[in-house]
C-alpha positions as CSV (number, residue, x, y, z in Angstrom):
1,X,-76.1,112.5,-47.9
2,X,-79.5,111.2,-47.0
3,X,-79.8,107.6,-45.9
4,X,-82.8,105.6,-46.9
5,X,-81.6,102.4,-45.3
6,X,-81.8,101.6,-41.6
7,X,-78.7,102.3,-39.6
8,X,-79.2,99.5,-37.1
9,X,-79.4,96.7,-39.7
10,X,-76.3,98.1,-41.5
11,X,-74.4,98.3,-38.2
12,X,-75.4,94.7,-37.7
13,X,-74.0,93.6,-41.1
14,X,-70.8,95.6,-40.5
15,X,-70.4,93.9,-37.1
16,X,-71.1,90.4,-38.5
17,X,-68.7,91.0,-41.4
18,X,-66.0,92.4,-39.1
19,X,-66.2,89.6,-36.6
20,X,-66.1,87.1,-39.4
21,X,-63.0,88.6,-40.8
22,X,-61.4,88.8,-37.4
23,X,-62.0,85.1,-36.9
24,X,-60.6,84.1,-40.3
25,X,-57.6,86.4,-40.0
26,X,-56.8,85.2,-36.5
27,X,-56.7,81.6,-37.6
28,X,-55.3,81.5,-41.2
29,X,-51.7,82.6,-40.5
30,X,-51.3,79.6,-38.2
31,X,-53.0,76.9,-40.1
32,X,-49.9,75.4,-41.8
33,X,-47.8,75.2,-38.6
34,X,-50.7,73.7,-36.7
35,X,-51.3,71.2,-39.5
36,X,-47.6,70.1,-39.3
37,X,-47.4,70.0,-35.5
38,X,-50.8,68.9,-34.2
39,X,-52.9,67.5,-37.1
40,X,-50.4,65.1,-38.6
41,X,-50.3,66.8,-42.0
42,X,-46.6,67.2,-42.8
43,X,-45.0,69.0,-45.8
44,X,-47.2,69.9,-48.7
45,X,-50.1,67.7,-47.3
46,X,-51.1,70.8,-45.2
47,X,-52.3,72.3,-48.5
48,X,-55.1,69.7,-48.6
49,X,-56.9,71.7,-45.9
50,X,-57.1,74.8,-48.2
51,X,-58.2,72.6,-51.2
52,X,-61.1,71.0,-49.3
53,X,-62.1,74.4,-47.9
54,X,-62.3,75.9,-51.4
55,X,-64.1,72.8,-52.7
56,X,-66.7,73.1,-49.9
57,X,-67.2,76.8,-50.6
58,X,-67.5,76.4,-54.4
59,X,-69.7,73.3,-54.3
60,X,-72.1,74.4,-51.7
61,X,-72.1,78.0,-53.0
62,X,-73.9,76.9,-56.2
63,X,-76.8,75.9,-54.0
64,X,-76.4,78.3,-51.1
65,X,-77.6,81.4,-53.0
66,X,-80.8,79.7,-54.2
67,X,-81.5,78.4,-50.6
68,X,-81.0,81.9,-49.2
69,X,-83.3,83.5,-51.8
70,X,-85.9,80.9,-51.1
71,X,-85.8,80.6,-47.3
72,X,-84.5,84.0,-46.2
73,X,-81.2,85.9,-46.4
74,X,-81.0,86.4,-42.6
75,X,-81.8,82.8,-41.8
76,X,-79.1,81.5,-44.1
77,X,-76.6,84.0,-42.8
78,X,-77.2,82.9,-39.2
79,X,-76.9,79.2,-40.2
80,X,-73.7,80.0,-42.1
81,X,-72.2,81.8,-39.1
82,X,-73.1,79.0,-36.7
83,X,-71.6,76.3,-39.0
84,X,-68.4,78.3,-39.5
85,X,-68.1,78.8,-35.7
86,X,-68.6,75.1,-35.1
87,X,-66.3,73.9,-37.9
88,X,-63.4,76.2,-37.1
89,X,-63.9,76.1,-33.3
90,X,-63.7,72.3,-33.2
91,X,-60.3,72.4,-34.8
92,X,-59.0,73.4,-31.4
93,X,-59.5,69.7,-30.3
94,X,-58.8,68.0,-33.7
95,X,-55.6,65.9,-33.7
96,X,-56.1,63.5,-36.6
97,X,-55.7,64.3,-40.3
98,X,-59.2,63.0,-41.2
99,X,-60.8,65.2,-38.5
100,X,-58.9,68.3,-39.6
101,X,-59.9,67.7,-43.3
102,X,-63.6,67.0,-42.4
103,X,-63.9,70.1,-40.3
104,X,-62.3,72.3,-43.0
105,X,-64.7,70.9,-45.5
106,X,-67.6,71.5,-43.1
107,X,-66.5,75.1,-42.5
108,X,-66.2,75.7,-46.3
109,X,-69.7,74.4,-46.9
110,X,-71.1,76.9,-44.4
111,X,-68.8,79.7,-45.4
112,X,-70.1,79.5,-49.0
113,X,-73.3,81.3,-47.9
114,X,-71.7,83.8,-45.6
115,X,-70.6,86.5,-48.1
116,X,-73.5,86.1,-50.6
117,X,-76.1,86.5,-47.9
118,X,-74.4,89.6,-46.4
119,X,-74.4,91.1,-49.9
120,X,-78.0,90.2,-50.4
121,X,-78.9,91.7,-47.0
122,X,-77.2,95.0,-47.9
123,X,-79.5,95.1,-50.9
124,X,-82.5,94.3,-48.7
125,X,-81.9,97.3,-46.3
126,X,-80.5,99.8,-48.7
127,X,-82.1,102.1,-51.3
128,X,-80.6,101.8,-54.8
129,X,-78.8,105.1,-54.7
130,X,-77.1,104.1,-51.4
131,X,-75.9,100.6,-52.3
132,X,-72.3,101.6,-53.1
133,X,-72.0,103.5,-49.9
134,X,-73.5,100.6,-47.8
135,X,-71.1,98.1,-49.5
136,X,-68.2,100.4,-48.8
137,X,-69.1,100.6,-45.1
138,X,-69.3,96.8,-44.8
139,X,-65.9,96.5,-46.6
140,X,-64.3,99.0,-44.3
141,X,-65.3,96.8,-41.3
142,X,-63.9,93.8,-43.0
143,X,-60.5,95.4,-43.7
144,X,-60.4,96.6,-40.1
145,X,-60.9,93.0,-39.0
146,X,-58.2,91.9,-41.4
147,X,-55.7,94.2,-39.6
148,X,-56.6,93.2,-36.1
149,X,-57.2,89.5,-36.6
150,X,-53.6,88.3,-36.9
151,X,-52.8,90.1,-33.6
152,X,-55.6,88.2,-31.9
153,X,-54.3,85.0,-33.3
154,X,-50.8,85.7,-32.3
155,X,-51.9,86.4,-28.7
156,X,-53.8,83.1,-28.6
157,X,-50.9,81.2,-30.1
158,X,-48.6,82.5,-27.3
159,X,-50.8,80.6,-24.8
160,X,-51.4,77.5,-27.0
161,X,-51.5,77.0,-30.7
162,X,-54.9,75.3,-30.8
163,X,-56.4,78.3,-29.1
164,X,-56.3,80.3,-32.3
165,X,-59.1,78.1,-33.5
166,X,-61.0,78.5,-30.3
167,X,-60.6,82.3,-30.7
168,X,-61.8,82.1,-34.3
169,X,-64.8,80.0,-33.3
170,X,-65.6,82.5,-30.5
171,X,-65.5,85.5,-32.8
172,X,-67.7,83.7,-35.3
173,X,-70.2,82.9,-32.5
174,X,-70.1,86.6,-31.7
175,X,-71.0,87.2,-35.4
176,X,-74.0,84.9,-35.0
177,X,-75.2,86.7,-31.8
178,X,-74.8,90.1,-33.6
179,X,-76.9,88.9,-36.5
180,X,-79.6,87.7,-34.1
181,X,-79.7,90.9,-32.2
182,X,-79.2,93.6,-34.9
183,X,-80.4,92.2,-38.3
184,X,-84.2,92.3,-38.7
185,X,-86.1,89.2,-39.6
186,X,-86.7,88.3,-43.3
187,X,-89.9,89.8,-44.7
188,X,-92.2,86.9,-45.8
189,X,-93.8,87.0,-49.2
190,X,-97.2,88.4,-49.1
191,X,-100.1,86.1,-50.1
192,X,-101.0,88.1,-53.3
193,X,-97.4,88.7,-54.3
194,X,-96.3,87.0,-57.5
195,X,-93.4,84.6,-57.7
196,X,-90.3,85.8,-59.5
197,X,-90.4,85.3,-63.3
198,X,-87.0,83.5,-63.1
199,X,-86.6,81.3,-60.1
200,X,-83.5,81.7,-57.8
201,X,-80.4,79.8,-58.5
202,X,-76.7,80.6,-59.1
203,X,-76.3,78.4,-62.2
204,X,-79.7,79.6,-63.5
205,X,-78.6,83.2,-63.1
206,X,-75.4,82.6,-65.0
207,X,-77.2,80.8,-67.8
208,X,-80.0,83.3,-68.2
209,X,-78.1,86.6,-67.7
210,X,-75.4,87.0,-70.2
211,X,-74.1,90.2,-68.6
212,X,-73.7,88.5,-65.2
213,X,-71.7,85.7,-66.9
214,X,-69.4,88.3,-68.5
215,X,-69.0,90.0,-65.2
216,X,-68.0,86.7,-63.5
217,X,-65.6,85.7,-66.3
218,X,-64.0,89.2,-66.4
219,X,-63.8,89.3,-62.6
220,X,-62.2,85.9,-62.6
221,X,-59.4,87.3,-64.8
222,X,-59.0,90.2,-62.4
223,X,-58.8,87.8,-59.5
224,X,-56.2,85.6,-61.3
225,X,-54.0,88.6,-61.8
226,X,-54.4,89.7,-58.2
227,X,-53.6,86.1,-57.0
228,X,-50.2,86.4,-58.8
229,X,-49.4,89.2,-56.3
230,X,-51.2,87.9,-53.3
231,X,-50.2,84.2,-53.4
232,X,-47.0,84.2,-55.4
233,X,-45.7,87.7,-54.6
234,X,-43.1,86.8,-52.1
235,X,-41.5,84.2,-54.3
236,X,-41.6,86.4,-57.4
237,X,-40.4,89.6,-55.7
238,X,-37.4,87.8,-54.2
239,X,-36.3,87.1,-57.8
240,X,-36.1,90.9,-58.2
241,X,-35.1,92.3,-54.8
242,X,-34.3,90.9,-51.4
243,X,-37.5,90.9,-49.3
244,X,-38.2,89.4,-45.9
245,X,-41.5,87.7,-45.0
246,X,-42.3,90.4,-42.5
247,X,-41.7,93.2,-45.0
248,X,-44.0,91.4,-47.4
249,X,-46.8,91.0,-44.8
250,X,-46.5,94.7,-43.9
251,X,-47.5,95.5,-47.5
252,X,-50.9,93.8,-47.0
253,X,-51.3,95.7,-43.7
254,X,-50.7,98.9,-45.6
255,X,-53.3,98.0,-48.2
256,X,-55.9,97.1,-45.6
257,X,-55.2,100.2,-43.5
258,X,-55.5,102.3,-46.7
259,X,-58.9,100.8,-47.5
260,X,-60.1,101.4,-43.9
261,X,-59.1,105.1,-44.1
262,X,-60.2,105.9,-47.6
263,X,-62.9,103.5,-48.8
264,X,-65.9,105.6,-47.8
265,X,-64.4,108.9,-49.1
266,X,-63.5,107.3,-52.4
267,X,-67.0,105.7,-52.8
268,X,-68.6,109.1,-52.2
269,X,-66.7,110.4,-55.2
270,X,-67.4,107.5,-57.5
271,X,-70.8,106.2,-56.4
272,X,-72.7,108.3,-59.0
273,X,-70.5,107.3,-61.9
274,X,-71.9,104.8,-64.4
275,X,-70.9,101.4,-63.1
276,X,-69.0,100.4,-66.3
277,X,-66.7,103.5,-66.0
278,X,-66.0,102.9,-62.3
279,X,-65.2,99.2,-62.8
280,X,-62.9,100.0,-65.7
281,X,-61.1,102.5,-63.6
282,X,-60.7,100.1,-60.7
283,X,-59.4,97.3,-62.9
284,X,-56.9,99.7,-64.7
285,X,-55.6,100.9,-61.3
286,X,-55.0,97.3,-60.3
287,X,-53.1,96.8,-63.5
288,X,-51.1,99.9,-62.9
289,X,-50.1,98.5,-59.5
290,X,-49.0,95.2,-61.0
291,X,-47.1,97.1,-63.7
292,X,-45.2,99.0,-61.0
293,X,-43.9,95.7,-59.7
294,X,-41.9,95.3,-62.9
295,X,-39.6,97.8,-61.3
296,X,-39.5,96.1,-57.9
297,X,-35.7,95.9,-58.1
298,X,-35.6,99.7,-57.3
299,X,-36.6,99.0,-53.7
300,X,-39.4,98.9,-51.1
301,X,-41.0,102.4,-52.0
302,X,-41.9,100.9,-55.4
303,X,-43.7,98.1,-53.7
304,X,-45.6,100.5,-51.4
305,X,-46.7,102.5,-54.5
306,X,-47.8,99.3,-56.2
307,X,-49.8,98.3,-53.2
308,X,-51.5,101.7,-52.9
309,X,-52.5,101.6,-56.6
310,X,-54.0,98.1,-56.2
311,X,-55.9,99.2,-53.0
312,X,-57.2,102.2,-54.9
313,X,-58.5,100.0,-57.7
314,X,-60.1,97.7,-55.2
315,X,-61.8,100.6,-53.4
316,X,-63.4,101.6,-56.7
317,X,-64.2,98.2,-58.2
318,X,-65.5,96.1,-55.3
319,X,-68.4,98.3,-54.0
320,X,-69.4,99.2,-57.6
321,X,-69.6,95.6,-58.9
322,X,-71.5,94.5,-55.7
323,X,-74.0,97.3,-56.1
324,X,-74.5,96.7,-59.8
325,X,-75.1,93.0,-59.3
326,X,-77.5,93.6,-56.4
327,X,-79.5,96.1,-58.5
328,X,-79.5,93.8,-61.5
329,X,-80.7,90.8,-59.5
330,X,-83.8,92.4,-58.1
331,X,-85.3,91.4,-54.7
332,X,-85.9,87.7,-55.4
333,X,-82.5,86.7,-56.6
334,X,-80.0,88.8,-54.7
335,X,-78.2,85.9,-52.9
336,X,-78.0,83.9,-56.1
337,X,-76.4,86.8,-57.9
338,X,-74.0,87.5,-55.1
339,X,-73.1,83.8,-55.0
340,X,-72.4,84.0,-58.7
341,X,-70.2,87.0,-58.1
342,X,-68.2,85.1,-55.4
343,X,-67.2,82.6,-58.1
344,X,-64.7,85.3,-59.4
345,X,-62.6,84.8,-56.3
346,X,-62.8,81.0,-56.6
347,X,-61.5,81.3,-60.1
348,X,-58.5,83.3,-58.9
349,X,-57.8,80.9,-56.0
350,X,-58.0,77.9,-58.3
351,X,-55.9,79.2,-61.3
352,X,-53.9,82.1,-60.0
353,X,-51.2,80.7,-57.8
354,X,-50.2,77.7,-60.1
355,X,-50.3,79.8,-63.3
356,X,-48.3,82.6,-61.8
357,X,-45.5,80.3,-60.7
358,X,-45.5,78.4,-64.0
359,X,-45.3,81.7,-66.0
360,X,-42.5,83.0,-63.8
361,X,-40.5,79.7,-64.2
362,X,-40.8,80.1,-67.9
363,X,-40.3,83.8,-68.4
364,X,-39.3,85.5,-65.2
365,X,-41.1,87.6,-62.5
366,X,-41.2,90.9,-64.5
367,X,-43.2,89.1,-67.2
368,X,-45.7,87.9,-64.7
369,X,-46.4,91.5,-63.5
370,X,-46.6,92.8,-67.1
371,X,-49.0,90.1,-68.0
372,X,-51.0,90.9,-64.9
373,X,-51.3,94.5,-65.9
374,X,-52.6,93.5,-69.4
375,X,-55.0,90.9,-67.9
376,X,-56.4,93.5,-65.5
377,X,-57.0,95.9,-68.4
378,X,-58.7,93.2,-70.4
379,X,-60.9,92.3,-67.4
380,X,-61.8,96.0,-66.9
381,X,-62.8,96.2,-70.5
382,X,-65.0,93.2,-70.1
383,X,-66.7,94.5,-67.0
384,X,-67.2,97.8,-68.6
385,X,-68.9,96.2,-71.6
386,X,-71.1,94.1,-69.3
387,X,-72.3,97.2,-67.4
388,X,-72.3,99.4,-70.5
389,X,-74.5,102.5,-70.8
390,X,-78.1,101.5,-71.7
391,X,-77.8,97.9,-70.4
392,X,-81.0,96.9,-68.5
393,X,-80.7,97.0,-64.7
394,X,-82.8,93.9,-64.5
395,X,-82.5,91.1,-67.1
396,X,-85.2,91.2,-69.7
397,X,-86.4,94.6,-68.7
398,X,-86.0,98.1,-70.3
399,X,-82.9,100.1,-69.8
400,X,-82.6,102.3,-66.7
401,X,-84.2,105.7,-66.3
402,X,-81.8,108.7,-66.5
403,X,-81.7,109.0,-62.7
404,X,-80.2,105.5,-62.4
405,X,-76.5,104.5,-62.6
406,X,-75.5,103.3,-66.0
407,X,-77.0,106.2,-68.0
408,X,-75.3,109.3,-69.4
409,X,-77.3,112.6,-69.2
410,X,-76.4,116.0,-70.4
411,X,-73.6,117.5,-68.4
412,X,-72.1,114.2,-67.2
413,X,-68.4,113.5,-67.4
414,X,-67.1,112.0,-70.6
415,X,-67.4,108.2,-70.8
416,X,-64.4,105.9,-70.3
417,X,-61.5,105.8,-67.9
418,X,-60.7,109.6,-67.9
419,X,-64.1,110.5,-66.4
420,X,-63.8,107.8,-63.7
421,X,-60.3,108.9,-62.7
422,X,-61.4,112.6,-62.8
423,X,-63.9,111.8,-60.0
424,X,-61.0,111.6,-57.5
425,X,-60.3,115.3,-58.1
426,X,-63.9,116.7,-58.4
427,X,-67.0,114.7,-57.5
428,X,-69.7,114.7,-60.1
429,X,-72.7,117.0,-59.5
430,X,-75.7,114.8,-58.4
431,X,-78.6,114.7,-60.7
432,X,-81.0,115.4,-57.8
433,X,-79.4,117.9,-55.5
434,X,-82.2,117.4,-53.0
435,X,-81.1,113.9,-52.4
436,X,-77.8,115.2,-50.9
437,X,-77.3,117.0,-47.6
438,X,-75.1,119.2,-46.2
439,X,-50.2,95.1,-37.9
440,X,-48.0,93.1,-39.8
441,X,-48.2,89.3,-39.9
442,X,-45.1,87.3,-38.9
443,X,-43.6,84.2,-40.3
444,X,-44.1,81.0,-38.3
445,X,-41.3,79.4,-36.5
446,X,-40.6,77.2,-39.6
447,X,-39.9,80.3,-41.7
448,X,-42.9,79.9,-43.9
449,X,-44.7,82.8,-45.5
450,X,-47.9,83.9,-43.7
451,X,-51.1,82.8,-45.2
452,X,-52.8,85.9,-46.6
453,X,-56.6,86.4,-46.6
454,X,-57.7,88.7,-49.3
455,X,-61.0,90.5,-48.7
456,X,-61.2,90.5,-52.5
457,X,-64.5,91.5,-54.1
458,X,-66.7,90.3,-51.3
459,X,-68.9,93.0,-49.7
């Protein structure tokens, strides 16, 4: 397949994303035990750290996208990486609750721009037809970091627990250096170039682009359903079948390894599908994985099957929605649109864990999984409608030409889920043939479940 994006900048983005995930994954499994032992946050008070982190990400994220679009995607990415390295790294010497909370808030504020600016930069360096592939490559690096990160954290914790934060800070500083060395400078606006018709801004994008708002709301439902598995899974599964914390953590390693191995091949087979069909297929596969958990009482192989189905859904959905949003945003609002897309994960984080446990307490674990399957299907329907055939690629502009994703020309596969799933068996013939060529996390010493870090729908 021909590549019309620069390999060096893409390699830089992959390196930055991988190092960022290495740093986060090295630190997060040890946050709770460190908060109890060194930061003076006992019991449930340790959860305050995650609350302020999410609050910083969400609050600053509303402004971060607009700032990146106005002042430069690369510049904001470097500032974000520097702030994360500082905030997480200084936790190595923090010993008071107030200091720990303030540093987590600081890190969250800077992290709010990290993923949206990477997504925007993917759009800056990639041609429209290569967007899905480029996002898939970046996600592959992120999942590789998710596998190796806990091992780095465990090695640091063997020496001294606070060193996990020093290691995280060092890895994020490495991400900063990689960005400086490998990602080209932002291209300034030319003197005669007109200003965008709609100014940048995450809230403005959501208010002016109805299809983006539908994507965010539907993606939020998908994220809520996944959070029932990711955040509440250990508690719920133990109601159905005996399961150790290590066995539960291994399931996430299996999912990440599957994505590393198959993300790019899967994207090659689905990249030319209309975005709505691909997103519907991804959401339905996640729902099938959650539905399989209804039968968790039959043993561990059922859990592995469920994880593989959810990983398959993520491999289809995530690059597709990132590419669709990037194309829809246009050059001047890419970071704002990516920041809006990141709200989907914030919705899942805020609503998913509490609602899953409450539903399980009222009805049982099997009902939660069945509800998650239904919710995923509804979310897929919403995203499919938002990216329906004939929708304009850019708000307020005519529909896409036949060569663009989102149209259906003669000879294409049938619309809907069957055509998307069929792509796994036989890739669709490209419209322009000339364009184509030839480790498990472990429980802490207090017996608590590991803190999982879902790569989610980030690029």
